[in-house]
C-alpha positions in Angstrom: -25.9 75.6 -72.2 -25.2 71.8 -72.1 -22.4 70.5 -69.8 -19.3 69.6 -71.7 -18.1 66.0 -71.7 -15.2 65.6 -69.3 -13.4 63.1 -71.6 -13.4 65.7 -74.4 -12.3 68.5 -72.2 -9.5 66.5 -70.7 -8.3 65.4 -74.1 -8.5 69.0 -75.4 -6.5 70.2 -72.4 -3.7 67.7 -73.2 -3.6 68.8 -76.8 -3.4 72.5 -75.8 -0.7 71.8 -73.2 1.4 69.8 -75.6 1.0 72.4 -78.3 2.0 75.2 -75.9 5.0 73.2 -74.7 6.2 73.1 -78.3 5.6 76.8 -78.9 3.1 76.1 -81.6 0.1 78.3 -82.3 -3.2 76.7 -83.2 -2.4 77.7 -86.8 0.9 75.9 -86.8 -0.5 72.7 -85.2 -3.3 72.8 -87.8 -0.8 73.1 -90.6 1.4 70.3 -89.2 -1.5 68.0 -88.6 -3.5 68.9 -91.8 -6.5 69.7 -89.7 -8.5 72.9 -90.0 -7.6 75.5 -87.3 -11.2 75.9 -86.2 -11.4 72.1 -85.7 -8.2 72.2 -83.6 -9.7 75.0 -81.5 -12.9 73.0 -81.0 -10.8 70.0 -79.9 -8.9 72.1 -77.4 -12.2 73.6 -76.0 -13.7 70.1 -75.7 -16.6 70.8 -78.1 -15.3 68.4 -80.8 -15.0 64.7 -80.6 -12.1 63.8 -82.9 -12.0 60.5 -84.7 -9.0 58.2 -84.6 -7.5 59.7 -87.8 -7.5 63.2 -86.3 -6.0 61.8 -83.0 -3.2 60.1 -85.0 -2.5 63.3 -87.0 -2.3 65.3 -83.8 0.0 62.8 -82.1 2.3 62.8 -85.2 2.3 66.6 -85.4 3.1 66.9 -81.7 5.7 64.1 -81.8 4.0 62.1 -79.0 2.2 58.8 -78.8 -1.5 58.5 -78.6 -1.1 57.4 -75.0 0.4 60.7 -74.0 -2.5 62.6 -75.7 -4.9 60.5 -73.7 -3.1 60.6 -70.4 -5.6 61.1 -67.6 -8.5 61.2 -70.0 -11.7 59.7 -68.7 -10.6 59.2 -65.1 
């Protein structure tokens, strides 16, 4: 099994943490961000590399700036 990219796993962890902080299920976050739930799951697991449009949708749905979604990513 290939090693997961740390940047993607760090980003996914941030999304999952912020989602949980707000009490959202993956289904709810998917609905609010207009992103498929399986794609949200893949982002949180670090197996998907979301484009800028998806990142912006997630930030909006989670009511945070992109900088908070990316905090500690790639370090």
